[in-house]
C-alpha positions in Angstrom: 0.0 -0.6 -0.2 1.5 3.2 -0.6 1.0 6.5 1.1 -0.9 8.0 -2.2 -3.0 5.2 -1.6 -3.6 5.7 2.5 -3.8 9.2 1.8 -6.9 8.6 -0.9 -8.6 6.3 1.6 -8.3 8.7 4.6 -9.6 11.6 2.0 -12.3 9.6 1.0 -13.4 8.9 4.7 -13.4 12.5 6.0 -15.4 13.5 2.9 -18.1 10.9 4.1 -17.9 12.4 7.5 -18.4 15.4 6.9 -21.0 14.4 4.3 -22.5 12.5 7.2 -22.4 14.9 10.0 -23.6 18.1 7.7 -27.4 18.1 7.7 -27.4 17.5 11.3 -25.1 20.2 12.1 -26.6 22.4 9.9 -30.0 21.9 11.2 -28.6 22.2 14.9 -27.0 25.5 14.1 -30.2 26.6 12.1 -32.4 26.4 15.1 -29.6 27.4 17.7 -29.6 30.5 15.6 -33.5 30.9 15.4 -34.1 30.6 19.4 -31.1 32.6 20.2 -33.1 35.5 17.9 -36.3 34.3 19.8 -34.4 34.4 23.2 -33.0 37.6 22.5 -36.4 39.1 21.3 -38.3 37.9 24.3 -36.0 38.3 26.8 -36.0 34.6 27.9 -33.1 32.6 29.3 -34.2 29.4 29.7 -31.6 26.9 29.1 -34.1 23.8 27.7 -35.8 26.1 25.5 -32.4 26.5 23.4 -31.5 22.7 23.9 -34.8 20.6 23.5 -35.8 21.9 20.3 -32.3 21.6 18.8 -32.4 18.0 19.7 -35.9 17.2 18.3 -35.1 19.0 14.9 -31.5 17.0 14.5 -33.7 13.4 15.7 -36.4 14.6 12.9 -33.5 15.3 10.0 -31.4 11.9 11.4 -35.3 10.3 10.4 -35.5 12.0 7.5 -32.2 11.4 6.1 -31.3 8.4 7.8 -31.8 5.8 5.2 -29.4 8.3 2.5 -26.9 8.0 5.4 -27.1 4.3 5.7 -26.6 3.7 2.0 -23.5 6.1 2.1 -21.9 4.3 4.4 -22.3 0.9 2.9 -21.3 2.0 -0.5 -17.9 3.0 1.2 -17.7 -0.1 3.0 -18.8 -2.3 0.0 -16.0 -0.1 -2.3 -13.2 -0.8 0.7 -14.1 -4.4 0.7 -14.1 -5.2 -2.9 -11.1 -3.3 -3.5 -8.9 -5.1 -0.6 -7.2 -7.1 -3.0 -6.0 -4.1 -5.0 -5.0 -1.9 -2.1 -2.8 -4.9 -0.4 -0.1 -5.5 -3.1 
């Protein structure tokens, strides 16, 4: 296995990780911003008000995007297993 192959696999893995985390992180960021704007407008400083809606939104996005995420990780894993003979030389 050459250093180029190792770096290529690491790049693909990091790209997949970012692709899988982006929907949940983006949703949490958007809901956090909206909730903080609401809290600033109403001057409510309740910690659970910012935490619970973000968690629920992330769960909804995870349920909606779950099949796509599982498909992506399965494709990546299948690609790795099928290319084992090519990687080990």
